[in-house]
N, C-alpha and C positions, 0 to 999 in steps of 0.2 A: 427456689424460684414459684411463681404463685401461678395459678389460672386465670387470675383476673384480668378485666379489659385492659387495665394500666400497667400491666406485665410486661417486661421486654427482655428479648435472650440475654442481652449480656448486664442486666441489673445486679450490682452486687458479686461481679465476676471474684475469682481467684487470680490473682496476678503472680504470675510467674516472673519473677526479676532476671534478666540474662544477663550474666557476666562473661559472656561470651564461649557457654559450653556447648558441647555438641549435643548434649541430649536436653537441651531449653524444650524444643518442640514435644520430646518424648515425656518430660515433667508434665507438661500439658495433658497430653496423653490421658496420662495416669491418672490424672485429676479427675478429668472426666471419665475415665472408667469407674470409678468412684462415686459417679453420679452427682458430681459437681462441676458448674462451668469455668471455665478456667481461660486465659488469653496470656499472650507473652508480651511483656513491656520492655523496653530498653535499660540497662542498669543509668544511663543517662537523664533518663525522664526524671524531673526534679520530683522531691516527693509530695509537694503540693497539687501535681499535675496527678501523682497515682490514688492521693485520698480523694481529691476530685470524682473518680470513679467509685468511690464508698466499696472499697472491697471488701468482701468478707472476710479474707486472708491474703497473707502476703506469703509466698515461698522465694526465696532467694537460692539460684541454681549457683552449678560449681561453674570454674574457670581455669584457664591455665596461669592465670598471676599466681604471685607471691602478695599476700596483704602488706607488706613492708614494703616494696618494692617502690621507687619513685614512678610515678605515671601510671600504678595499678588502679584497676576500679576500686572507687571507694562508696562505702556505705554511709551514708545521711543517718547519724544517729537517731535523730528525730523523727524517723519511720518506727523507731523501736520504744518510742514513747507516746505514739498517737492511738494508743489502745486496741490496735489491730493485730488480730494472731498472725505471729511471724514464725516460718519455718526456714531454717539455715540447712544447703547441702553442700559438703566439702567445703568448695571457697566460702560459699555463702555462710556456711558454719563459723568457719575462721573469721568473716568480715565480720560477723554477729560479735564472735569473742574481742576482738579489738574493739569493736565500737562501746560495747558495755564494759569496758577496763579491765580484758581478760588478757593474758599475754599469747601469743604465737610465734614460735621460734621453728628453726630448720634444726632439727636435733641429729641429724642425719641416719634417722630410722624411718625412710620412707616405706610407703606399703603400696602393691600395685598389683589389682585383680583380685582373684578370691580369698578372702582373710578371715581367719575364725577370729569373732568378738564374743566378749564376756558380758552378758547384760547382768547388770549388778542390783537391778530394782525391776522387776518382774510383776510388779504391780502400779507402775506410773504408767503415765499418760500414753507414752509412745508405747511401750512394751508390752502392756496388760497383756496376760494370757500366754504369752510368749515363752520359750525356753531359753536357760540362762545361756547356751550356746548357740550360737549360730554363726552362718557364715553371710558376710555383707562382702561388695565390690566395691574396692579401697582404689584411688588414683590420687597420692599425695604424698608431696615430699615435706612441706610441713607441718607441723602438729600443735593444736592448743595443747601450753604445756601450765598454764593456770586458767581457771574458769572463772566467769566474772562473779562477784559479788550477788548472793542469791540464787544463783544456778545452781541446783543439784547436779551432779554427776551420775549418769545411770548407765554407761557403757564404758568398756575399754579393749582395747588391743594390745599386742605386744608393741607395737610402734604408736601406739597413742593410747596415754592413763586417759586423756579426756576424751573419750571417741564420741558422746553424747551428753548433753544437758539439757534440763528442761527447768522452767518457772511457771507453775499453774496458775500464780498471783497474776505474771506482768501476761501469761499467754506467749511466751516466747520458747522456741525448741529448734534442737538442731543436732544435726549429727554429721560426722566428718566421711561417712560413706554415701553410696548412690543408690539411695532405696529404689528408685526409678527401673533401674536396669534390674534384669530377671534373674540376673547371677546374684542378686541378695536375697536371699530366701522368703526372707519375710518383711521385703522392702513395700510391698503395696499394702501389708499388712500396719506397718510403720505410719505410708503415709495417710491412712484410712483412718489412722486413731488419732492423728493430726486434725484433719478436717472434721471429724465426725466427733470426737473428745475434745481435742483440745480448742478449736474452731466453733464447736457447736454446729457444726451447718447440717443438714436434714438427711443429704443425698437422694434428692429425688428428681435430680435432674436425667429426665427421661424419655425417650423417644416420643411419647404420648404427650408429655408435658411442652417438649420441645415443637412438635406439631401446632398443641394448640396458642403456644405464644407466637410462633411466624406466622399462622394462620390471621391472629388478631393484628400485627406487626403490618401485615402485607393489605390486609383492608385498611387499615388506618391512612397507610401511604397511597393505595390506588384512589379509593373514593369510589366516583361512579365513572371514571374512567375507562377509555380501552388498551387493553394490552396484547402485546405482541411476543411470541418468543419462537426463537429457532430451535427445533427440535431436532437433534442429531442420530436419536435413538442409545446415546450412552446413557449413562446413569446419570451424570450430574444434571446434564440436561432435563432429563425424564425426571426427575425427582424435583427439580426445581419447578417445572410444569405443573406435576400433579401437585405442588404445595399451592400456587397461583391460584387453578383450577378451582381448588376445593374452598379459596380464600374468596374468587368473586367471579366463579362458574364462567358464564357466556360472555362475559366481557374478556376472554381471553381466547386468542385466536394462535394457535401454532403452526407454524409453516417449516414443512418437513421437503427438502431439498432432496433429491434424489438424484447424486451425481453418478452414479453409476460404477462407483469408485469403493460400495459396500461390499461387504462379505455375503456369502451366501446365505438368504432365508435371512436379513436384517430390517428389507424396506418391509416385508409382507408383516416382520414381528412388532414393528410400531404401528403401520394401518390397522392392524386387527388387533393383538394382543393388547397395546398398548391404552388405544381407544376404548376397546373393551371395558378395562378396569378400570378406568380413570372418569370417562365420559366427555374426554375433551373434545374441542371443536378444533378440526385438526384440515389446513389446506395442502395438500401433496403437488410438488411441481416437479416434473419430469424434466429433468436436463441432463441426458444422457449422451445425447449426441454433442449439446453446446461444449460440454466439459471435453468431452475426448477432441472434438475440433480445435478447442485450443491448447490441447497439450500433443497435438499432432508436431513429431520431429524434436519436441524437447526429450534431453538427457540428463541435463544440468539438475541436481537435487531442489538445489534453491529455486531456480527457475520453474521447477513443476509446485514448488510450494507457494510462491509468490502467484501462480496464474491459477492454479486452485484458489486459492482464498480470492483472488480478484472476481475470479468467477462467480465464486459463492455469494459475495456480496453484492454483485451488479444484479444475480436472479433473485435474493433474498429483499434488495432495496426495491426491485419491482414489483415482486410478490406483496411488498407493506405497499407501496403507492396503490394497488389492484385493491386490497382489503382498505386500507385507508378510505379510499373512495365510498365505499360502501357504510364503514361507521359512523362518516360526517353525514352521510343523509339520515341516520339515525339519531345523531345530536351528539354523538359520544364519542369524539377524535380521538387516534391513538395517541397517547401521551405515555406509555410505560413500554420497555425492552426489557425483558426477563432473560437473566445471565446466570450459567450455574458455577459462577466464580466460588471457589474454595478457600479456607482458611491458609493452607499452603502455597495457594499462588498467590496472597497479598504477600506471607512470608515471604518468598523466594524472590519476590518482585521488590522486596525492600519497604515495605509498608505495614506501618505498626509496629515495626521493631528497632529501628535504627540499626541493623545489621545492613551488610552489603548486598547490594544486586543481582543476585545470582544467576537469574534469568528474568526476562520481559517475558510474563505471559499473555496471551492472546486477550486474557479479559480483564488485565490490569494495564492499564497505559497503551493498551494497542488497539484502541478504538481509536477513528476519527475526529480531529477536534469541532469539528461540525455537527456532530452527531444529534440528531433533531429527538431524540427520545431521550426520557429521564429513566436511568437503571433501576430495577429490580433486582437483588440480588438475594435471596435468603439464606442461600448456602454458604454466606462468604465468612461465618463465624465457625463453620463447621470441618472435621477431618473428613476424609473421603469412609472408613469406616462407619462413621455418625450419619454420614448421608446415605448409606444404605439401610443403617436400622430405619431411618425418618422413611424411606423409599418403602420400606417392609409395611410400616405402619399404618402407611396412605395405600397399602394394596397395592403398590405397584408389582407386575408379575416379576418372578425370581429370576426368570431367563433374563429380565433386565438390569435387576439388582443388582445380581452377581456377575455381571457381562465384565470380560476385560477390558480394562483400557483400550480405547481404540483412537488412534491419530486421528486427528480433524480432515488431514488431505486423504484419509484412507487407505485404502490399496495400491494408490496412485505412488506413493513414496514406500512400498513395499516391492517395486519391480525398480529392479535397476538397470534401467535401460529406457526408453521410450517406451510410452505406456499406449499401448492398442487393446482395441476387443477382443483380441485371440488372446494375448498376454493375462490379459485379466480373467479370461473365462480360464484360462489354465490354472493360473495361481488361485482362483476361487475355488476350484474344485480341489486342489490338493491342502488348502487352507481348512476347507470344511472337514477332509476324513482326520485332520492333526486334531481337531475340535473334536470331535465325535470321540476318539480313542482315549483322549486325556480325559474326557466325560465320561466316556465308560470305565475309565481306569479310576475314579473317584478324585481325578487330581486337581478338579477346577477351583477348588479354594487354596491350595496350597500355592498354585502359579500365580503371579502378577499379572503377568501377561506371557503370551506364545507368540511374538511375529513369526510369520511364515513369510520367507522371502524369496521371490521369484529371480534368478539370475539370467535376465535375459539377453545381455549381451556375451555371455558366457555359454559357451557348450563343451560336451565332455564325450569322449569315445564310451561306450557300453555294448553290451550283447545284450540280445532278447528275443528269444524265438530263434534261436542257433545262427542270428544275423546281427551284422553291427549296425549300432546306434550313434547319432551323433546329437544328442538332447541337452534339455539344461539341466542345471542344479535347481534343487531346492533346500534351501537353509530354514532349519527349526532353531529358533531364540528363545528358549523355556526359561522363563527371570523371576529371583523371589527377590521382594523389597516389601519395604513398610508405605514408602511414601515418593518413590521414584527418582529421589534425590542421589543414593546408591542402589544398587542391586546386585547379585550374583546370579549365576546360571543356576538352575535348577536340577537337581540331579533325579531326572527321571528314570526310574526303574529302564533296565536295558529291555525287557521283556515287550515293554510300550513302545519303546522307540524302536524296536525291530519291527512290531506290527504296523506303526505308522508309514516305516519307510517302504515296507513290501505292499502296503495297500497304495501308497502315492506310484511307485514305480509299476504297480500292476494297474491300476484304474485310470492313470492319468497318461496317458500316449507318449505327450512330448517329454516327459524327466524321466529321466535314465540315472539319477543320483542323488540321494539325499544326503548331506550332511547339517552336523551339531556344531552350533556358536558354542563353545564354553569360555569367553571371554566375561570378566566381570564389568560393572560399572561405576568408577572408573577402572582402566582407561577408556574402555569403548563404550556407545552409548546404547539404548535400549534397541531404538529402532535403528535401520544402516542410513537411512537417510535421513 
């Protein structure tokens, strides 16, 4: 990556060709961890379109098919003759072998899980400096039984005599296992050797370079126009706003809608810490009464979500009209709207990969057709962890950068039942206690997020002060995840849970019971509503 004005974030990417692997996004993440930009493309993309992206290298992912089955995803051999470095993994390895004239067979010696591998050439490009014996993560029923002509076999296992091959002259490489998963002990080293040695890439895709390129790209897109950003206080919108502010300064105005559904201290954090750190121009709209009024009497989760969304749009549109009037007088009307869209948002919505639409994200396909603004989406090619590092590079406060994901409808969907001011106050106090204790225990970065849920329409019998109580239960939902597509409940130490429970039942008078949600996703979701 270059820091010249003509450079762009997506110049010369490493393309991860997805053959239906469950790990395609993980491969892209691992490439980026090697400080090289990557993106996922479908195996159905024609080679001409892949080459039009001017890829620095291509990685062929794994997949569930057998290469010799009718209808199995095929590899166009012209990709291997284009002079671009190519690295095949698992199915991609077998597809390479077949396309180059090798043999792939069902030998009856499938391998699954942790498998001992023997490296026969420890000075080769992929295995330079690694031990002869190492553990790799396998998942294959077929094997390459004859390597293509010109390929040097550099590793083997009990079930795959050809477990890796290399050709430095053509810059073609492959392994039968999954180097992208942490169970392959030298997996990241193998991947880095391909990128840095085999493909000759510099490994200089760092947060500082990303910021430089994105700032230049935003300046090119926006010019002298004015820009508007809906700031929620979450990491995505905050980092997007900080990037645009660095690029165009006072041309950006951020609108923060305080709908009264935020957690304790969050509005103040945005108004004070974020503005102080970034110098962004901020307009705060106090809409608490408006939102509570609209939510009165509603208990259905979908109705609450839609109502909160509609109220937010109306509030933001009015703020935009007010700001636009002032900007128009200055001769620079508002033309652009900043969104904190991330790469997983695009992938999950079926964009850019050719895969199924997992869910429609509100930033991808969820905007009105008659939207009057052009979009600025500076984070569109980044994963969440990369956004956090960019935020730190920009000086965004750590309390915001490392903030746990928080739903757009806020605490409105963490109250099971009608949303009222009193119930919000109860949930806010319980949530603040849980966050304080998790932070004190040093668990903030181990937990993806910990929704605290108020079962407002449920009461249970308790005993407090030698008397009978009839209070509400609070649910703790700590989960661990990489991308929120799947999640598992976090094994929070018992002593931490005990302290949270004791404090909530002692300090929040309306609550007399604290329970722990130990459901994974699937079958459950992270949020309750």
